[in-house]
N, C-alpha and C positions, 0 to 999 in steps of 0.2 A: 205438314205445317206445324203439327204439335212438336215433332222432333226439332224442327228449326227454331221454334219458340223456346224450347228447353235449352238449346245450345246458346241462343242469344242471352237468355236469363243467366246461364252459367258463366258466360263471358263477362256479362255485366257485373256479376257477383265477384268474379276474379278481379275485375278492374277496381271495384269499390274497396275490396279488402286490401288490395295492393296500394291503392291511393291513401286509405286511412292509415295503414301501417307505416308507409313512408312519410306521410304528413306529420304524424305524431311520434315518429321513431325516437327522437331525442327530447321530446317533451316530457318533463318530469323524470328524466333519466340521470342518475348520478353514477359517476365512476371515479375511483381513486386507486392508486397503487403506491406502495411504500415499502422500503427495505425494513427488515425486522430490527436492524441495528444501524447506527450511523458510522460506526468504526468496526473494522475487522482486520484480520491478519491474513496475509497471503497463504492460501491453502485451506482457509476456513470454509465451512458450509453454512450459509445463512438462508433466509427466506425473503422472497418478494411476495407481498400480499396484494391481491387484486380484490376490490369490492365493487360490484355493480348492482344498482338498485333501480328496479322499474317501479316507480311510484304512481302508476296510473292503471286504469281498468284495462286498457288495450294491451294485449300481450305482444311480445317481440318475437317474431318468427325465428330470426337469427341475427346475431351481431358478433363481430369479432374486434378485438383490440390488437392493434399493430404496435408492438413495442420495439423501439430502437434503443440499443444500449451498446456498451463496449463488448468486443469479442472476448475480452478477458473475464467476462462473467458468464459462466457456463450454466445453462438451464438443464437440470437433470431430466432425462426421459423425453426430451423435446427436440425434434429436428429443427434446425435453424439455418438461416441463410447468412453466411459470413462474407463480408466484402471489406477488404483492407482492414481497418481497425474497428469495424462496426459489426454488430450482431442483430439480426432481425428475427423476432419471435412473434407468432400470432397466438391469440387465445380466443376460443369460440364459446359463445353462450346462447342458450335459449331461455327466455324469461317469461314466466306467466304473469298474470296481473298481480301487482304489488309484491313481487318476489325479489328478495335480496340474495345474491350469491357471492360467496367468498371463496377465492382460490389461492392456495399457497404454492409457490414455485420454490423448489430446492435449488439454490444458486451456489455454485462453487467459485470462490475468488481465485483465479488462476495466476494473478500477477498484482504487484503493488500498484497503486495509482489512486487518482481521484475521479470517481465515476458519477454520472448523473443520468437520470431519466427526466428530461425537461418537459416533453410533450408526448402524447400518444394519439394515434388516429383511430377513431371508432368508425367501422364500416358495417352497414346493415341493410336489410331489405326484406322482401316477402319470400316465402318458400317457392312460389311459382315463377318468380322473376318477371312479374308483370310490369314492374318499373325498374329503372336502372338503380343500382346501389347508391345509397346516400352515405355521406361521410361527414365527420366533424372532428376537429382537432381540440384535444383537451389538455390544459395545463396541469401537470402533476407535481413537478419540482421536488424530486426526491434524490438525495445525495448519499454517496457511500465513499468513505475514506478507507483504503486498504493499506495497512502497514506492511513493509517488507518482512519476509520470514527470517528467522534466525537459523544459523547453521552450526554444526559441530566443527569448530575451527581446527581441532586436532586431526580431522580427516582430510583437511585441505592444505595445511601449511607445514613446512619444516624449515629449520634454519639452513641458510645457504652455506654456512661455515660451522665447523665443529668448535670453533673458538668463540662463538657467540655465547654470551652469558644466558642464564636461564630465567631472567626476570620476567620477560614478556611471555615465555613459555609457561611459567608457573601461574601467572596472573590471568592471561587472556586465552592461551591456547589449551592449557590443561586445566582441569577442575580439581587440582590438588588442594588440600587444606592449607591454611596459612598459620603463621605463628599466633597463638591465642594470647591476648593481652588484657583481657578483662571483659566487663559486661556493659551493655547500654540498653536503654528502653527500645522496644520494638517500634519500627516505623513502617508505613505502607511500602510494600515492595521487597521487604526482607524475606529471604528464603526461609521456609519453615524448618529446614534441617539445621538452621543456625540458632533456633530457639533453645535456651538453657532452661529446661523444665524444672529443675530443682530450685533455681533462683526465682523462676516465675511463681512457683508455689509459695516460696518464702515471702516474696514481696507483694504478692497479690496482683501483679500486672506482668504482661509479657516482657521478658528480657531476652536479649540475644547476645551471642558471643561476639566480642569485638576483636578484630584481627589487625595485626600490624604487617607491614611490608618492608622489605629492605630498600625499595625504591620509592620514588615520589608518590604521594597520594593524589595529586591533581593530574587530570588526564585531558588531553586534547587530541581530537581526531581530525585529520585533514584528508579530504577525499579529492583526488584528481578526477574530474568528470571526463577528461579526454582519454580516449583509448589508444591514441597514437600521438607522437610528436608531429608538429606541423599538420595537424588535422584541421579540416574546415570546421565551422561552428557546430554542425550536427555531428554527433558521435557515429563513428563507422562501425566499430565492434560493440554493438549494444549489449550483447550477453556478458561481455567482460565487465562492463560498468554496472550492469544489474547485479553481478556477483559481488562487486565492490560495495554496493548499497546494502546487500545482505550482511557482508562482513561488518560494516559500520553499525547496522542494527544489532548485531550480536554483541559487539563491544559496548554499545549503549546499555543493553540488557544486563551484561555482567557488571558494568559500573554501577547500575542501579542496585543490584543485589549486594554489592560490596560497599555501598554508601559513599562512592567517590564523587567529588566535584568533577564536572565534565563540560567541555565546550566542543563545538563542531564548526569546521570551516570547509568551504568548497568553492571552486571556481565556476560553479553552475548556479542556477536559480530555479525557482519553482514556477509552476503553471500560474499564469496571471500575476506573476511577480514583476519586479523592476529589472533593469539590466545591470545590476550590480552583483558581485559575488556575495555569498552568504558567510557572515562571520557572527557567530552567536556569543553571548556572554556566558561565563562559567557559572554553573549552578548545580544543585543536587536535588534528587527526589523524583517521584513519579511524574509530577506535573511537568517538570523540565524535560524529562526523557520523552514524555508523550509529545511535547512540542518539537523535539528533535526528530522523532519518528514521523511526525506530520510533515516535516520538511522533506524527509526521505521519500515519503509516499508521493509527494507532489513534485519531486525533483524532475526537471526536464533533462533529457539527454542532449544537452547543448551547452557549450561553454560560453561564458560571458567575458572571460579573460584567459589568456594563455597561462598555463600552469607555472611556467618558469617565472613570469612576472608576479603571479599571484602569491606563490610561496615566498618570494622575496619580500613582498609587501607585508605579509603576516609574520615574518620571521622574528620581528621584535616584540611580538605579543606574548611570548612565553618566557617564564622564569621558574626554575624548580618544578618543572612539569614533565610528565611522561607524555611525549608526543608520538602519536602513531600515524604514519603516513600511508595511505592506501593509494597506490598508483599502478598503472599497467606498464610503465616504462620509466627509465631513468636517463638523464642526460648529465653531462659534466657540470652544467650550470645548476641543475637541480641538486646534484650531490654537493656542490660547493655551498649552496644555501643551507642544506641540511647540516653541514659541518658548522656553519655559523650559528644555527639553532642550538647545536650541541654545546658550543662554547658558552652559551648563556646559562650554564648549570642545568641543562635539560638532559633527559634520557630520550633518545630518538630511535624508533624502530620503524623499518620500512616493510610493509607487507605488499609484495608484488602480486598483482592480480593476473598476470600473464606469464607464461613460461619463457625464460630467457637462458642464455648460456651462462653458466657460473663464472666462466673466465672473464666475462664482461662486467661483472659486478664489482663495486668498490670494496676493497678488503678491509677498510677501516670503519665501515658502517654496518650496523646490525640489519641484515636483510633476511626476510623470510619468503620462501618461494613456494609455489604450488607443487603438490606431489605430481 
């Protein structure tokens, strides 16, 4: 009888502890998670910080946070379940009375994009499993914008013809110095190797070398979001267009360092945007380039207008401008429109994102092809 009584008391104790732990599991429990930055660049390593705080006397036997995010955010040292475009990560905790725990996850940004963690699910219970697990959904609302990476253009492109001039090669593909034409005051974004230290010492403020070019100073980048002619709305060859987005980001970065006015157009649109192509105004400086990089980060791989019609619509927007067209294919209609752009006192260069037969390329246009 004594043994039976002890067993009954033990079972009652288990029931009571399980009941109390589950009843007060989420009472005075605080949880938050947040990215260490709100903007990063593809390839960067950042942190996701989790904070959980048990603000009551009753301890928490175990609790786990179930985090759903993009598969393009890689959590170092953590096995995760990946399904389609999502990544599922769990984080386990044991909390004593009035204990706060902070956990930092090292997160690698594998791809450009706009990512968010909107909600997480907390699941907990008692050690002995006397009660079924309890759960609660917590709003966290943390966002991360990942800019596309830049690349070394000289490793990817070459002129399709030896008769092509070297203006684009010198300015965009190679990092050769340009003609020195004077000094100007330093502005945010100028490369440190352009600082003129003697003039800086004499004037008491940062001065940089000013360069001249034999071609136009204004620059316009046009990106064709389609990977093929007669493609459905959704991009088929996604990696080709992702490469084109990196090329655009690289040209933006070089234009910033050279202090060039810059505009951007594409026949695509951004996540949560309208159904119209993107045509930006021309401007200069770090703030403007960041706005363009934000567009690239959010760009959907989906056309909103066929490129032949789009480039014809924007062809009248340029005058005395260096126009760089990023496209994975050319058609006769596209080439005719490019010739029309050239006739407006513009310099036009085509950077092909996909390998093509040289014989099929127009001989009167500047075309650069992948190695």
